[in-house]
C-alpha positions as CSV (number, residue, x, y, z in Angstrom):
1,M,58.9,107.4,283.8
2,T,56.5,104.3,284.0
3,A,55.6,102.6,281.0
4,S,52.1,103.2,279.7
5,N,49.7,100.7,278.5
6,F,47.9,103.2,276.3
7,D,47.9,106.1,274.3
8,L,45.3,107.9,275.6
9,S,42.9,107.4,278.6
10,I,39.7,108.9,279.0
11,V,38.0,109.5,282.7
12,I,34.4,110.3,283.0
13,P,32.8,111.0,286.4
14,A,29.5,109.9,286.7
15,Y,27.0,110.3,289.6
16,N,23.5,109.1,288.7
17,E,23.9,109.0,285.0
18,E,21.9,106.1,283.9
19,P,19.7,107.8,281.7
20,R,22.6,109.8,279.8
21,L,25.6,107.4,280.2
22,P,24.6,104.6,277.3
23,E,24.5,107.4,274.9
24,T,27.8,108.9,275.8
25,L,29.8,105.4,275.6
26,R,28.2,104.9,272.1
27,R,29.5,108.0,270.7
28,I,32.6,107.4,272.5
29,A,32.9,103.7,271.1
30,E,32.1,105.1,267.5
31,Y,34.6,107.9,267.7
32,L,37.7,106.1,269.2
33,P,38.4,104.0,266.4
34,T,39.1,107.2,264.1
35,L,42.0,108.3,266.4
36,G,44.2,105.1,265.6
37,L,45.3,105.1,269.3
38,R,45.8,102.6,272.1
39,T,42.7,103.7,274.5
40,E,41.0,103.1,277.7
41,V,37.9,104.4,279.2
42,L,37.4,104.9,282.8
43,V,33.9,105.6,284.2
44,V,34.1,106.5,287.9
45,D,30.9,106.0,289.7
46,D,30.5,108.5,292.5
47,G,28.5,106.2,294.8
48,S,25.1,106.4,292.3
49,T,22.0,105.3,293.7
50,D,20.7,104.3,290.2
51,R,22.3,101.6,287.6
52,T,25.1,103.5,286.6
53,A,27.6,101.0,287.2
54,A,25.7,98.8,285.8
55,V,25.0,100.7,282.4
56,A,28.6,101.2,282.0
57,E,29.7,97.6,282.8
58,S,27.0,97.0,279.9
59,F,29.6,98.2,277.4
60,H,32.3,96.0,278.1
61,G,33.0,94.2,274.6
62,K,31.7,97.4,273.0
63,L,34.2,99.7,274.3
64,T,37.9,98.8,274.2
65,G,40.0,99.2,277.1
66,L,36.6,100.0,279.6
67,R,37.3,99.9,283.2
68,V,34.7,100.7,285.8
69,L,35.7,102.5,289.0
70,S,33.5,102.8,292.2
71,N,34.1,105.5,294.8
72,G,31.9,103.5,297.3
73,T,30.1,106.3,298.3
74,N,29.7,109.9,296.9
75,R,32.5,112.0,297.5
76,G,32.4,114.5,294.6
77,K,33.4,115.0,291.0
78,G,36.9,116.5,292.4
79,Y,37.3,112.8,294.2
80,S,36.0,111.2,290.9
81,V,38.4,112.7,288.6
82,R,41.4,112.3,291.0
83,H,40.1,108.6,291.3
84,G,40.4,108.0,287.6
85,M,43.3,110.2,286.8
86,L,45.6,108.1,289.4
87,E,44.4,105.0,288.0
88,S,44.6,105.7,284.2
89,Q,47.9,104.0,282.2
90,G,47.9,106.4,279.1
91,D,50.3,108.8,278.0
92,M,47.5,111.6,277.6
93,V,44.3,111.5,279.7
94,L,41.0,113.5,278.5
95,V,38.3,114.1,281.3
96,T,35.1,114.7,280.1
97,D,31.8,115.1,281.4
98,A,29.1,112.3,281.6
99,D,26.8,114.4,279.2
100,L,29.1,115.1,276.8
101,S,28.6,119.1,276.6
102,A,31.7,119.5,274.8
103,P,31.3,116.8,271.8
104,I,34.0,114.1,272.1
105,E,35.2,115.0,268.7
106,E,36.3,118.1,270.1
107,S,39.3,115.9,272.2
108,E,41.4,116.3,269.1
109,K,41.6,120.2,269.9
110,L,43.2,119.3,273.3
111,L,45.3,116.3,272.5
112,R,47.0,118.5,269.9
113,P,48.5,120.9,271.9
114,L,49.9,117.9,274.5
115,N,51.6,116.7,271.5
116,S,53.6,119.8,270.8
117,G,54.9,120.5,274.3
118,Y,51.9,121.5,276.7
119,D,51.2,119.4,279.9
120,V,47.5,120.5,280.3
121,A,45.0,121.9,277.8
122,I,41.8,122.9,279.0
123,G,38.5,123.7,276.7
124,S,37.1,126.8,276.9
125,R,33.3,128.3,276.5
126,A,34.3,131.8,277.1
127,M,37.3,132.3,274.4
128,D,34.4,132.1,271.8
129,R,31.1,131.7,273.0
130,S,29.7,131.7,269.1
131,L,31.1,127.9,269.5
132,I,28.3,127.2,272.3
133,S,25.2,125.5,270.9
134,T,22.7,125.8,274.2
135,R,23.4,128.7,276.7
136,Q,22.9,128.5,280.1
137,S,20.6,130.7,281.7
138,I,21.6,134.5,282.3
139,F,21.9,133.6,285.9
140,R,24.4,130.9,285.7
141,E,26.2,132.5,282.9
142,T,26.6,135.8,285.1
143,A,27.6,133.7,288.1
144,G,30.3,131.9,286.1
145,I,31.8,135.1,284.8
146,I,32.1,136.5,287.9
147,F,33.3,133.5,289.8
148,N,35.9,133.1,287.1
149,K,36.9,136.8,287.9
150,I,37.6,135.8,291.5
151,V,39.4,132.9,290.3
152,R,42.1,135.3,288.4
153,I,42.3,137.6,291.1
154,V,42.7,135.5,294.0
155,L,44.9,132.4,292.5
156,R,46.3,134.8,289.8
157,L,45.3,132.3,287.0
158,P,45.4,133.6,283.2
159,F,42.2,131.7,282.2
160,V,38.8,132.8,281.4
161,D,37.0,129.4,282.1
162,T,38.7,127.4,284.4
163,Q,35.1,125.0,285.1
164,C,34.6,123.7,281.9
165,G,34.6,119.8,281.8
166,F,36.8,119.0,279.5
167,K,40.6,119.0,280.0
168,A,43.3,116.8,279.0
169,F,46.8,116.2,280.8
170,R,50.1,114.5,280.0
171,R,49.7,111.9,282.6
172,E,53.3,111.4,284.2
173,R,54.2,115.3,284.0
174,T,50.7,116.2,285.6
175,R,50.5,113.2,288.4
176,I,51.7,115.6,291.1
177,I,48.8,117.8,291.1
178,F,46.6,114.8,291.5
179,E,48.4,113.7,294.4
180,Q,48.5,117.1,296.1
181,Q,44.6,117.8,295.2
182,R,42.6,118.3,298.3
183,I,39.2,119.8,297.1
184,E,36.8,117.0,296.2
185,G,33.7,119.1,295.2
186,F,33.1,121.1,292.3
187,G,35.8,123.6,293.0
188,F,38.5,121.4,292.1
189,D,39.2,122.7,288.7
190,P,41.0,126.1,290.1
191,E,43.0,124.0,292.3
192,L,44.4,121.8,289.6
193,L,45.0,124.5,287.5
194,Y,47.0,126.5,290.5
195,L,49.1,123.3,291.0
196,A,49.7,123.2,287.5
197,R,51.3,126.6,287.6
198,H,52.9,126.1,291.0
199,H,54.8,123.4,289.6
200,G,55.9,125.0,286.5
201,L,53.5,122.8,283.9
202,R,52.7,124.5,280.6
203,A,49.1,124.7,280.3
204,I,47.2,126.4,277.5
205,E,43.2,127.3,277.1
206,I,41.4,126.0,274.1
207,P,37.9,127.1,272.9
208,V,35.3,124.2,272.4
209,R,32.2,123.4,271.0
210,W,29.8,123.3,273.9
211,G,26.1,122.8,274.8
212,H,24.6,123.5,278.1
213,S,22.6,120.3,279.7
214,A,19.5,121.2,281.6
215,A,20.3,118.1,284.0
216,T,23.4,119.3,285.3
217,K,24.2,118.4,288.5
218,V,25.6,122.0,290.0
219,N,23.6,123.4,292.2
220,M,23.4,127.0,291.8
221,M,23.0,128.1,295.6
222,G,24.9,125.2,297.5
223,D,27.7,124.3,295.2
224,S,28.2,127.9,294.2
225,L,28.8,129.1,297.8
226,K,31.4,126.0,298.3
227,M,33.3,126.7,295.4
228,F,33.7,130.1,296.4
229,V,34.7,129.2,299.8
230,D,37.2,126.5,297.8
231,I,39.2,129.7,296.1
232,F,40.4,131.0,299.6
233,T,41.0,127.4,300.5
234,I,43.3,126.8,297.8
235,R,44.9,130.4,298.8
236,W,45.4,129.2,301.9
237,N,46.9,125.9,301.3
238,S,49.4,127.3,299.3
239,M,50.5,129.8,301.7
240,S,50.3,127.2,304.4
241,G,52.7,125.3,302.6
242,R,50.2,122.3,302.1
243,Y,51.6,122.0,298.1
244,A,54.9,121.4,298.7
245,R,57.1,121.5,295.4
246,T,59.0,118.4,294.4
247,A,62.5,118.0,293.6
248,R,61.4,114.8,291.2
249,R,61.8,115.7,287.6
250,V,60.0,114.0,285.0
251,A,61.6,113.5,281.6
252,A,59.5,115.0,278.5
253,A,57.3,112.0,276.9
């Protein structure tokens, strides 16, 4: 197992997040010292056309361990998360949306299971909807429920919310799932969870506080259709042997 320079890495995929990013990074900067951990923050700029990268860079000196990564061009949220994960150096890695729909303080709910033997901990909006401060429209919420039912049937995953953008991973133990990840758009979450199960990793779903942001980047028509196609692409990739199991063993942290 490679040595870690940090206890915790936070990966933030960002596309045209100039308006929201300053408040997000300010809140993270205030919160991280309370954890008492060696931390780094990776903002992954996904080919933004605004000042996302410049805003992130302005927090050097305010946010310990800050790194701003660039995808060069717009590749998609899945690619951004993969980029950040493979560049991270923490024992644990938290992935969070740039709008902090799940408050950063909820991260401790996901980190505790990782310190108790789990490899993956995912935030869930569906396990306890009383924790949702601002709900999505009925249309979006219903579409999400239908999408998750299809995920459970086709991919045989036990989770009731695969799409919440708040997840934590044991970096070394889960590196294989990011190396094998192929989906670059919004449908990457089920692929990661499918790969985690495929490789025998332990995953747990945890209810978290969450509030819908009206500025969400997910297009209900175009992106939703792609995500449904992605589910069957994942199944096909598996049947075609594209997710090869590895003999490599990673020592428990």
